[in-house]
N, C-alpha and C positions, 0 to 999 in steps of 0.2 A: 864296321863291326857294331852291331846293335847293343845298346846298353840294357842290361837286365834290371828292371825296377822292382822286381819281386812281386808284381801284380799278375794275377791270372787274367785271361781275357774276360772273365765274367764279373770281375770286381768293379769296373766302372759302371756296368749295367746295374749291379746291385746298389751302388752308391746313388745312381739316378733314381732308382725305385725308392730308396730310403728318403732322399730329399723330397721327392714328390709326395710321399706319404706324410712326411712331416709338415709340408705346406698345406696339405689338405686338412690334417688334424688341427693345425693352427687356424685355418679358415673356419672350420666347424666350431672351434672353441669360441672365436670372436662372434660368429653368428649366434651361438647360444647365449652369449652375454647380451647382445643386442636385443634378443627376444625376451629373455627372462628379466633383465634389469628394469625396464619400464614397468612390467607387470609386477615384479617383486616390490619395487619401490612404491608403486601405487597401493598395493595391498598393505605394505608396512605403514605408510603414511595414513591410510584410512584407519588402520587398527589403532595408531597412536591418537588420532582425533577421537575415535569412539571411546577408547579407554580414558582419555583426558576428560571428555564430557561426562562419562559415567562417574568418574571419581568426584568431579566437582558437584554434580547434581546430587549424588547420594550423600555427600558430606554435609549438605545444607538441609536435606530432608529429615524430618523427625523419624525415628524408627517405626512408629505406628503408621506412617504414610509411605514408608519405603517398601516398594514391591519386593526388593531382594530379601527382606526379612521373612516373607511368607513363602519363598521359593526354596526348594531343597538344593538348588544349584544356581550358579550365577548365569545370567543371560547377557552376553555382550550386546551393547547397543540399546539396552533398556533405558538407561539414563538419557541417551540421545532422543529416544521417543518421548520421554517425559519432557525434555527440554523443548522439543518441537511443539508439543501440546501447550506447554506453558507460554511459549512465544506467540503462538497463534491466539491464545486467550488474551495476552497483553495487547496484541495488535487489535483485537476486536474491541477491547476496552478503550484504547487510545483513539479509536475512530469516532467515538462519541464526543460530546461537548466537554464533559468532565475530564476525559482523557487528554483532549487537546489543551485544556487549561493547564493541567499539571505538566504536560510536555513543554509548553511555552514557558512555564514558571521555572522548570529545571534548566532549560536552555538559556533563559535569561540569567540565571545564577552562574552557570558555567561560562557564559560569554563575558562576565564581569571579572573573572579571575585572570590575572595577567598571563600566566604560562599555560594554564589548563585550557583556556579558550583557543589557543593555537593548536594544541593537540586535538581537542574536540572538533575543531573546524576541519582539520586535515582528515581525521578518521571519518567524519560525516561525509565529506566529499568522496572519499574512496568507496565507502559503503553505498552511497547513492549511485555512483558510476557502475558498480558491479551488480547491485541488486535492484535498484530502482529504475533501471533502463533509461539512464540519463542520455544514452546514445540515441534516443528517439528524437532529440533535438538536432542531431546530425543527419543531414539528408543524403549526402553522397560523399564518397572518398575521392580525393583528387591529388594530383602531384603539383607542387608549386616550386618554381625556381627560386630557391632561397637557401642560404643567405647571400649567395653570389651566383653569377652566371655559370651554367653547366653544373650546378649543385642543386639537387632536388630533395624535397622533404614531403612527408605525408601530411595532408590537411583534410579537414572536413567542412563541407559547405553547411553553413548555418542559416543562410538567407541571402536575400538581395539587398545591396546597400541602398538605404533610403535616407531621407531627412537632410540635415545640413551637410553631411559628408557628400551625399550625392549631388547636391546643388553646387557645392564648392568645386568639386573635381570635374563634374560634367562629363563623366565617362560611364560606360556600362560596366559597373563594378559588382563584385560578389563578395560576401562575407566569408572568410576562411578562418577557421580555428585551427591553429597548429599546436598540437599537444606536445608535452615533453615526455621523455622516456626515463624511467619506467612508470611514472605517475601521470596518466593522461588527464587528471583533473586540473593540472596546471598547464599553462601555455600562454599563447598570445594571439591577438586578433590581427588579421591582415585584410586590407581592402584591395583586392586583386582584379584587374581587368579580365573579363570573361575569356578573351582571346588568349590569355597567357597561362591558363590552367590546362592540365591534362586530366581528363576524367578516367577513373578506373572502374573496372567491372566488379571488383570485390565488394562484399557487403560491408556495412559499417562495423559489424561485429568482427569481421576478419581484419579490417583496418585497425581496430583497437588492439586485437591480438598482436598484430605486427608491431605496433608502437610499444605495447607493454613488454613484449619479449625482446625489444631492442633489435629486431630483425631476425631473431633466431627462428621464430615461427613464421614461415612464408606461405600464405594461402595459395593453393593452386587455382588457376583460372578455370572457370566453369562456363560451359556452353549453355545455350538456352534450354536444352533438354536435361540439364543437371549433370552431364557427364564431364568429368574433369579432363582438361587438356594439358598434356605434359609438354 
């Protein structure tokens, strides 16, 4: 004798449709977050930077030189434009003899202060790495088996080993700079035999992104024609 569960033949089918619809809605919702979150955060952070710069620039400008004083409405980013023009003007001045003199004078003063000199040195190295294309000193990205066998790390070729090190070791060595994460301005130098390195196809910029992100940003391999290979 069959037991009556109280369900009609169409109820399991309806529950299957309900579960399928719920899974699809959840998938669509997560897809919407993945699409809008990076865009929204980028716009939000950009807006924070623009408003921060605007407030700082307009706070130091006298009212007669403040463009916002003569405008009937506020223009976001106007302070940023003023800051860019001012920094360009400062860069043009420091490129001359007088500017270099004052720059060396200020750096000399900062480097004599016990705590300030460490902060200044670290900030200067980071800024030079990001803006001054210090990566030009890096010729190629390689893999080095370090600190032990079957454990690999990212390194950058900085040149061929020469001088006393070359004469003492008598091997075909290459200079490898191994940066630390997330600050690539610090690291250590290795003299590695050429046969023990693995050369990568990624650019120096992609290698730096990989190091700075701690492996979160992994560049895709690119073929000769520029098409990415998955």
